[in-house]
C-alpha positions, 0 to 999 in steps of 0.5 A: 516458518515460511519466510517471504521477502518484502520488497519494500524500504517502507517500514509502516507497510512492513509493520502494516503487513506482518500484522495481517499475516498468519503466523506461519509466515515470516515477513522479512524486509529488505534491510533485514535480508541484506538488500541495501538498494532503492528500487526505482518505480518506473511503472505507469500503473500500480501493477506495473510497480509492484511487479518492478519492485518484486522482481527487482528483489527476486533477482537476489535468488529469494524463492518467495517475494512480496511486493505492494503498491498502494495509491489514493485515487481521487476522480476529482483530480482526474484520478490523481495522485494515483500511482504518483501518491508517494510523491505527489508533491515532489520527489522530496516530498513527506506525508504532510506535503502530500496531503496539503497538495491534495487538500489545496487541489480539492478546495472548492470542489463538492465531489470529495469521492476517493479509494485507495488501491492496492496491488500486491505482487507474489512471486514464488520460484519466479512465477507472478501472481496479482492480488488487488485490493481497494477501499472506497471513501471520502477525503476529509476537509482537514488531516484528523488523527495520528495513527496510520501513515500517508493520506490516512489523515484525510481518508474517511472509508465508506461506512465510517465517519473518521479517518484511517488515522483516527482509527486503531490499527485493528480497526483499520487492518480489518477493512483496509484496501491492503487486508483485501488484497492480503486475503486473496493472497493468503487464500491463493498461498494455503493452496501452495506447498511452501 
């Protein structure tokens, strides 16, 4: 079994990635790996933040590290919340407050297109590899559904009439931005000697 350390304290992301990874790979969270730290996400892009997180954990001596940075980008809001998605409504914000801020800012706007973007950074033996995935959609007028996390209750992926939060994890994981990035990573890992 090949172990990869996931450079995040986000249990939702950890679970989602574990569900999508092949059985021969074991993804271990920071806490499980004995790393008690919050990583300062000081990058100005999703890519920069993904690299910052993976490099931080690789300094602990692990040979394989994976990080994820994800953002919701809404053209009508100038691309916001984007890289600030997790703390859009402030440093102490939670998912409900972030959603409330997005819906308030979109109030009265006809343009509700959006996209979720994920950048995965995989470091093996200090070599950085980046994998990007995205899914297009629209922002719902109000939150719907109780599954998922983050902005899932207001994001309706293209070709569907329900939010990510109204889908089962299996449905979401088949089409999500994270799945798209992960497919590219898995394809890359297949050619490695782990």
